[in-house]
C-alpha positions as CSV (number, residue, x, y, z in Angstrom):
1,X,-22.3,-50.1,9.2
2,X,-26.0,-51.1,8.7
3,X,-27.1,-54.6,9.8
4,X,-27.5,-57.2,7.1
5,X,-31.0,-58.3,6.2
6,X,-30.6,-61.6,8.1
7,X,-29.4,-59.8,11.2
8,X,-32.2,-57.2,11.0
9,X,-34.8,-60.0,10.7
10,X,-33.3,-61.8,13.8
11,X,-33.4,-58.5,15.8
12,X,-37.0,-57.9,14.8
13,X,-38.0,-61.4,15.6
14,X,-36.4,-61.2,19.1
15,X,-38.1,-57.9,19.7
16,X,-41.5,-59.3,18.8
17,X,-41.0,-62.4,20.9
18,X,-39.9,-60.3,23.9
19,X,-43.1,-58.2,23.6
20,X,-45.2,-61.4,23.4
21,X,-43.4,-62.7,26.5
22,X,-44.1,-59.5,28.4
23,X,-47.5,-58.4,27.1
24,X,-49.2,-61.8,26.2
25,X,-51.1,-62.2,22.9
26,X,-51.1,-59.2,20.5
27,X,-52.5,-58.4,17.1
28,X,-50.2,-57.5,14.2
29,X,-51.4,-53.9,14.6
30,X,-50.4,-53.9,18.3
31,X,-47.0,-55.3,17.4
32,X,-46.5,-52.6,14.8
33,X,-47.4,-49.9,17.4
34,X,-45.1,-51.4,20.1
35,X,-42.1,-52.1,17.8
36,X,-42.3,-49.1,15.6
37,X,-41.8,-51.4,12.6
38,X,-43.6,-51.0,9.3
39,X,-46.8,-53.0,8.5
40,X,-45.0,-55.1,5.8
41,X,-42.1,-55.9,8.2
42,X,-44.5,-57.0,11.0
43,X,-46.5,-59.1,8.5
44,X,-43.2,-60.8,7.4
45,X,-42.1,-61.5,11.0
46,X,-45.5,-62.9,12.0
47,X,-45.4,-65.2,9.0
48,X,-41.8,-66.2,9.8
49,X,-42.4,-66.9,13.5
50,X,-45.6,-68.8,12.8
51,X,-43.8,-71.0,10.2
52,X,-41.1,-71.7,12.7
53,X,-43.6,-72.9,15.3
54,X,-42.7,-70.1,17.8
55,X,-46.1,-68.3,17.7
56,X,-49.6,-69.1,16.6
57,X,-53.0,-67.5,16.3
58,X,-54.7,-67.8,19.7
59,X,-57.9,-65.9,19.1
60,X,-59.4,-62.6,17.8
61,X,-59.7,-59.2,19.2
62,X,-61.7,-56.1,18.4
63,X,-65.3,-55.1,18.1
64,X,-66.0,-57.1,14.9
65,X,-63.7,-60.1,16.0
66,X,-63.0,-61.1,12.4
67,X,-60.5,-60.4,9.7
68,X,-56.7,-60.5,9.6
69,X,-56.4,-57.3,11.7
70,X,-58.3,-58.9,14.6
71,X,-56.1,-62.0,14.9
72,X,-54.3,-62.4,18.1
73,X,-50.9,-64.0,18.1
74,X,-49.2,-65.6,21.1
75,X,-46.3,-67.8,22.0
76,X,-46.8,-71.5,21.4
77,X,-47.2,-73.0,24.8
78,X,-46.5,-76.6,23.7
79,X,-43.0,-75.6,22.6
80,X,-41.7,-76.6,26.1
81,X,-42.9,-77.7,29.5
82,X,-41.7,-76.4,32.8
83,X,-41.7,-77.5,36.5
84,X,-41.4,-75.3,39.6
85,X,-40.7,-76.7,43.1
86,X,-41.1,-75.0,46.5
87,X,-38.9,-77.1,48.9
88,X,-39.6,-76.6,52.5
89,X,-38.2,-78.2,55.7
90,X,-40.9,-80.8,55.8
91,X,-42.7,-80.6,52.5
92,X,-42.4,-80.1,48.7
93,X,-44.9,-78.5,46.3
94,X,-44.7,-78.7,42.5
95,X,-46.4,-77.0,39.6
96,X,-46.0,-78.1,35.9
97,X,-46.9,-75.7,33.2
98,X,-46.4,-75.0,29.5
99,X,-44.1,-72.3,28.1
100,X,-46.5,-69.5,28.6
101,X,-47.2,-70.4,32.2
102,X,-50.5,-72.2,31.8
103,X,-50.6,-74.5,34.8
104,X,-51.2,-78.2,33.9
105,X,-50.8,-79.9,37.2
106,X,-50.2,-79.1,40.9
107,X,-49.3,-81.3,43.8
108,X,-47.6,-81.3,47.2
109,X,-46.5,-83.9,49.7
110,X,-45.2,-83.9,53.3
111,X,-41.6,-85.1,53.6
112,X,-40.6,-87.3,56.5
113,X,-37.0,-86.2,57.0
114,X,-36.6,-88.7,59.8
115,X,-36.8,-91.5,57.3
116,X,-33.4,-90.5,55.9
117,X,-32.1,-88.6,53.0
118,X,-32.7,-91.3,50.4
119,X,-36.4,-91.9,51.1
120,X,-37.0,-88.2,51.4
121,X,-35.5,-87.5,48.0
122,X,-37.4,-90.4,46.5
123,X,-40.7,-89.0,47.9
124,X,-40.0,-85.6,46.3
125,X,-38.8,-87.0,42.9
126,X,-41.9,-89.3,42.7
127,X,-44.1,-86.2,43.3
128,X,-42.5,-84.4,40.4
129,X,-42.9,-87.5,38.2
130,X,-46.6,-87.9,39.1
131,X,-47.2,-84.2,38.4
132,X,-45.6,-84.5,35.0
133,X,-47.7,-87.5,34.1
134,X,-50.9,-85.7,35.3
135,X,-49.9,-82.7,33.2
136,X,-49.7,-84.9,30.2
137,X,-53.2,-86.3,30.8
138,X,-54.6,-82.8,31.4
139,X,-53.0,-81.4,28.3
140,X,-54.2,-84.2,26.2
141,X,-57.7,-83.7,27.5
142,X,-57.8,-80.0,26.6
143,X,-55.6,-80.0,23.5
144,X,-57.5,-80.3,20.1
145,X,-56.9,-83.1,17.6
146,X,-53.4,-84.3,16.9
147,X,-51.8,-81.3,18.7
148,X,-53.4,-82.5,21.9
149,X,-52.1,-86.0,21.3
150,X,-48.6,-84.7,20.7
151,X,-48.9,-82.6,23.8
152,X,-50.0,-85.5,25.9
153,X,-47.3,-87.8,24.7
154,X,-44.5,-85.3,25.1
155,X,-45.4,-84.3,28.6
156,X,-46.0,-87.8,29.7
157,X,-42.3,-88.5,29.1
158,X,-40.4,-88.2,32.4
159,X,-37.5,-86.5,30.7
160,X,-39.6,-84.0,28.6
161,X,-39.2,-81.0,30.9
162,X,-37.2,-78.1,29.5
163,X,-36.5,-76.2,32.7
164,X,-37.1,-76.8,36.4
165,X,-37.1,-73.9,38.8
166,X,-36.5,-74.8,42.5
167,X,-37.0,-72.5,45.5
168,X,-35.3,-73.6,48.7
169,X,-34.2,-72.0,52.0
170,X,-30.5,-71.5,52.4
171,X,-27.7,-69.9,50.5
172,X,-27.0,-70.3,46.8
173,X,-23.4,-70.2,45.7
174,X,-23.3,-67.3,43.1
175,X,-20.4,-68.9,41.3
176,X,-21.9,-72.4,40.8
177,X,-25.6,-71.7,41.3
178,X,-25.7,-74.7,43.7
179,X,-27.4,-74.9,47.1
180,X,-24.7,-74.6,49.7
181,X,-24.4,-77.0,52.7
182,X,-26.0,-74.8,55.4
183,X,-26.2,-75.8,59.0
184,X,-29.7,-76.4,60.2
185,X,-31.2,-77.3,56.8
186,X,-31.9,-81.0,56.0
187,X,-29.4,-82.8,53.8
188,X,-32.1,-84.1,51.5
189,X,-32.5,-80.6,50.0
190,X,-29.1,-80.7,48.3
191,X,-29.5,-84.3,47.4
192,X,-32.9,-83.5,45.8
193,X,-31.3,-81.0,43.4
194,X,-28.7,-83.6,42.4
195,X,-31.3,-86.3,41.9
196,X,-33.4,-84.1,39.6
197,X,-30.4,-83.2,37.6
198,X,-29.5,-86.9,37.2
199,X,-33.1,-87.9,36.3
200,X,-33.5,-85.0,33.9
201,X,-30.2,-84.8,32.1
202,X,-31.7,-82.8,29.2
203,X,-33.5,-80.3,31.5
204,X,-32.0,-77.1,32.9
205,X,-32.4,-77.2,36.7
206,X,-32.2,-73.7,38.4
207,X,-32.0,-73.3,42.1
208,X,-32.8,-70.0,43.9
209,X,-33.3,-68.8,47.5
210,X,-37.0,-68.9,48.4
211,X,-37.1,-65.3,49.6
212,X,-35.5,-64.1,46.3
213,X,-38.2,-66.0,44.3
214,X,-40.9,-64.5,46.5
215,X,-39.6,-61.0,45.7
216,X,-39.6,-61.7,42.0
217,X,-43.2,-62.9,42.2
218,X,-44.3,-59.9,44.1
219,X,-42.6,-57.6,41.6
220,X,-44.3,-59.3,38.6
221,X,-47.7,-60.2,40.0
222,X,-48.0,-58.9,43.6
223,X,-47.5,-56.0,46.0
224,X,-44.5,-54.5,44.2
225,X,-45.7,-54.4,40.6
226,X,-45.2,-50.6,40.5
227,X,-41.7,-50.7,42.1
228,X,-38.3,-51.5,40.7
229,X,-36.5,-50.9,44.0
230,X,-37.8,-52.5,47.2
231,X,-37.1,-55.0,49.9
232,X,-39.2,-58.0,50.7
233,X,-39.1,-59.1,54.4
234,X,-40.0,-62.8,54.5
235,X,-42.0,-63.7,57.7
236,X,-42.6,-67.4,58.1
237,X,-40.9,-70.2,60.0
238,X,-37.6,-68.5,59.2
239,X,-36.8,-64.9,58.5
240,X,-35.1,-63.4,55.5
241,X,-35.1,-60.5,53.1
242,X,-34.7,-60.1,49.3
243,X,-33.2,-57.0,47.9
244,X,-34.3,-55.6,44.5
245,X,-32.5,-52.6,43.2
246,X,-33.3,-51.0,39.8
247,X,-35.3,-54.1,38.9
248,X,-32.6,-56.6,39.6
249,X,-32.1,-59.0,42.5
250,X,-29.0,-58.3,44.5
251,X,-27.6,-61.5,46.0
252,X,-24.3,-60.2,47.6
253,X,-20.7,-61.4,47.1
254,X,-21.4,-64.9,48.7
255,X,-25.1,-65.1,47.9
256,X,-26.1,-64.2,51.4
257,X,-27.6,-60.7,51.0
258,X,-30.8,-60.5,53.1
259,X,-29.9,-63.0,55.8
260,X,-31.8,-60.8,58.2
261,X,-32.4,-63.5,60.7
262,X,-28.8,-63.2,61.8
263,X,-29.1,-59.4,62.5
264,X,-28.2,-58.6,66.1
265,X,-31.1,-56.7,67.7
266,X,-32.1,-55.7,71.2
267,X,-34.6,-57.7,73.1
268,X,-33.1,-61.2,72.6
269,X,-31.3,-63.4,75.0
270,X,-27.9,-63.2,73.3
271,X,-26.2,-62.8,70.0
272,X,-26.5,-65.0,66.9
273,X,-23.5,-67.2,65.9
274,X,-22.1,-68.1,62.5
275,X,-24.1,-71.4,62.5
276,X,-27.3,-70.3,64.4
277,X,-29.5,-67.3,64.0
278,X,-30.9,-67.8,67.6
279,X,-30.4,-64.5,69.3
280,X,-30.7,-62.5,66.1
281,X,-33.8,-60.9,64.5
282,X,-35.1,-64.4,63.9
283,X,-35.7,-64.7,67.7
284,X,-38.0,-61.8,67.6
285,X,-39.9,-62.3,64.3
286,X,-39.8,-66.0,63.4
287,X,-42.9,-68.1,63.6
288,X,-42.0,-69.6,66.9
289,X,-41.3,-66.2,68.4
290,X,-44.6,-64.9,67.1
291,X,-46.5,-67.7,68.8
292,X,-44.6,-67.1,72.0
293,X,-45.5,-63.4,71.9
294,X,-49.1,-64.4,71.4
295,X,-48.9,-66.6,74.5
296,X,-47.4,-63.7,76.5
297,X,-50.1,-61.3,75.3
298,X,-52.9,-63.8,76.3
299,X,-54.3,-64.3,72.8
300,X,-53.1,-67.8,72.1
301,X,-55.9,-70.2,72.9
302,X,-58.6,-67.5,72.6
303,X,-61.3,-67.6,70.0
304,X,-59.9,-68.3,66.5
305,X,-56.3,-68.3,67.9
306,X,-56.5,-71.8,69.4
307,X,-53.5,-73.4,71.1
308,X,-52.7,-75.3,67.9
309,X,-52.9,-72.3,65.7
310,X,-50.0,-71.3,63.4
311,X,-48.3,-67.9,63.6
312,X,-50.2,-66.7,60.5
313,X,-53.6,-67.9,61.9
314,X,-52.9,-66.0,65.2
315,X,-52.0,-62.8,63.4
316,X,-55.0,-63.1,61.1
317,X,-57.3,-63.5,64.1
318,X,-55.6,-60.6,66.0
319,X,-56.2,-58.3,63.0
320,X,-59.8,-59.3,62.7
321,X,-60.3,-58.9,66.5
322,X,-58.4,-55.6,66.8
323,X,-60.4,-54.0,64.0
324,X,-63.8,-55.3,65.1
325,X,-65.9,-52.2,65.6
326,X,-68.3,-54.0,68.0
327,X,-65.6,-54.9,70.5
328,X,-68.0,-54.7,73.5
329,X,-70.6,-57.1,72.3
330,X,-70.8,-60.5,73.9
331,X,-70.9,-63.3,71.3
332,X,-73.7,-65.8,71.9
333,X,-71.3,-68.7,71.4
334,X,-68.7,-67.5,73.9
335,X,-67.8,-70.2,76.4
336,X,-68.3,-69.7,80.1
337,X,-65.3,-68.1,81.7
338,X,-64.0,-66.6,78.4
339,X,-62.4,-63.2,78.6
340,X,-64.7,-60.2,78.1
341,X,-64.8,-59.0,74.4
342,X,-63.2,-55.6,75.3
343,X,-60.3,-57.4,77.1
344,X,-59.8,-59.7,74.1
345,X,-59.9,-56.7,71.8
346,X,-57.2,-55.0,73.9
347,X,-55.1,-58.1,74.0
348,X,-55.2,-58.4,70.2
349,X,-54.2,-54.8,69.7
350,X,-51.3,-55.1,72.2
351,X,-50.1,-58.2,70.4
352,X,-50.1,-56.5,67.0
353,X,-48.4,-53.4,68.5
354,X,-45.7,-55.4,70.1
355,X,-45.2,-57.5,66.9
356,X,-44.9,-54.2,64.9
357,X,-42.3,-52.9,67.4
358,X,-40.3,-56.0,66.7
359,X,-40.6,-55.9,63.0
360,X,-39.7,-52.3,62.9
361,X,-36.2,-53.1,64.2
362,X,-35.5,-55.2,61.1
363,X,-37.2,-52.8,58.7
364,X,-35.4,-49.8,60.1
365,X,-32.0,-51.5,59.6
366,X,-32.9,-52.2,56.0
367,X,-34.2,-48.7,55.4
368,X,-31.0,-47.1,56.9
369,X,-28.7,-49.2,54.8
370,X,-30.5,-49.4,51.4
371,X,-33.2,-46.6,51.3
372,X,-35.5,-48.9,49.3
373,X,-38.5,-46.6,49.5
374,X,-40.8,-49.7,49.8
375,X,-40.7,-52.7,52.1
376,X,-43.1,-55.6,51.5
377,X,-44.1,-57.8,54.5
378,X,-44.1,-61.2,52.9
379,X,-44.7,-64.8,53.8
380,X,-47.8,-66.2,55.5
381,X,-47.4,-63.9,58.5
382,X,-46.9,-60.8,56.4
383,X,-50.0,-61.5,54.3
384,X,-52.0,-62.4,57.4
385,X,-51.1,-59.0,59.0
386,X,-52.5,-57.2,56.0
387,X,-52.7,-53.4,56.0
388,X,-53.3,-53.4,59.7
389,X,-49.8,-54.7,60.6
390,X,-48.2,-52.8,57.7
391,X,-49.6,-49.5,58.9
392,X,-48.4,-50.2,62.4
393,X,-44.8,-50.9,61.2
394,X,-44.8,-47.9,58.9
395,X,-45.8,-45.6,61.8
396,X,-42.9,-46.8,63.8
397,X,-40.4,-46.4,61.0
398,X,-41.6,-42.8,60.4
399,X,-40.5,-42.1,64.0
400,X,-37.2,-43.9,63.6
401,X,-35.9,-42.9,60.2
402,X,-35.7,-39.7,58.2
403,X,-36.0,-41.7,55.0
404,X,-39.5,-42.1,53.5
405,X,-40.6,-45.7,53.1
406,X,-43.9,-47.4,52.2
407,X,-44.7,-50.6,54.0
408,X,-47.0,-52.9,52.2
409,X,-48.5,-56.4,52.9
410,X,-47.8,-59.3,50.6
411,X,-50.4,-60.0,48.0
412,X,-49.2,-63.5,47.2
413,X,-48.2,-64.7,50.7
414,X,-47.0,-68.2,51.0
415,X,-47.7,-69.0,47.3
416,X,-45.0,-66.4,46.2
417,X,-42.1,-68.9,46.3
418,X,-43.8,-71.4,43.9
419,X,-44.9,-68.5,41.6
420,X,-41.4,-67.1,41.6
421,X,-39.9,-70.5,40.7
422,X,-42.3,-70.9,37.8
423,X,-41.6,-67.4,36.5
424,X,-37.8,-68.1,36.7
425,X,-38.2,-71.3,34.8
426,X,-40.5,-69.6,32.2
427,X,-38.1,-66.7,31.7
428,X,-35.1,-69.0,31.4
429,X,-36.8,-71.3,28.9
430,X,-38.1,-68.5,26.7
431,X,-34.7,-66.8,26.7
432,X,-33.0,-70.0,25.6
433,X,-35.6,-70.9,23.0
434,X,-36.0,-67.5,21.5
435,X,-32.3,-66.5,21.5
């Protein structure tokens, strides 16, 4: 039975909106080509969607850049406003954007968890409120005429956000979508989610594990753009993995797929427990373990890897030092008593080799179980290691597993969580608004 005219129009409208979501602004001719619809049908849906306030002309395209065929149509960004939060153990970062992802405000604040749950939550909520107000001022400054005024006033309202995406460490209950009470994580994390839902009763608040969001961002904008099956290994203060199979995140029966920090591995002082990943893969590859390895290899406190350096800074310095073609040269600013350059070069190479040995244990387990074909080394440490660390890990996996796998460094690094949270909020809002 053929679809009724109204049903056909609704289907065509959704198809065009999906394309504009995915591709960005398009001309009517491009919509015709991508949808396979006739020119009159495309003209009708463009007029219909424009009249409903869902799309607008955003510019012109083509050599002549004039005439109806050159008009570019895009989704109306002012239709809704979004917020994304990256919630860490001791900090919160927030981004506010319009519906098409144009960033209107960014902010971050350290959180003093020792002050108690209530003050920590208030700090984070106040940060979001300030960012929303700043976004309103920015939008008003850039928006033309009355549209800019409406934009400014709507975003200034604390309750005007349509969707809030939150990335946090820990497990997300797949049945309720709520952050579970996880040992070792601060209580203010769960309280923050509840506080935002209370302050924003009209907004949709979505919580997702930080590593899963990082994988979504790498798949859309980063190292895995050409892959629909891969695993992201998150290397930061904590250790985790995100599993993407056939373009979809796989969270597991309890939401704990990818808790690689609890993986028992050789080389640790014991076994992990149900409440503590100490003794698991975390003890070999977490930030604290990376710094301890740097100390053992004699690279901590040398050159750019000072005693107060982070794990990512040490790895970045080691990569630069190990790949320095002039390793025998004595730098003019080298302090008296400093190790000889060749010795430093050898220490950096040994540090990277040992780190790759450790990472290969986790990667080999993932490859044997899932055969993902691609593993992205994410987080600050993965990005800092770059191709140099990725190649070292890949070489070890090639000798440990019969399954082919490509190991890539993260493109987005530590920014991937916030980017993934924003993409999640954007997708959810557009899906709801466009039907």
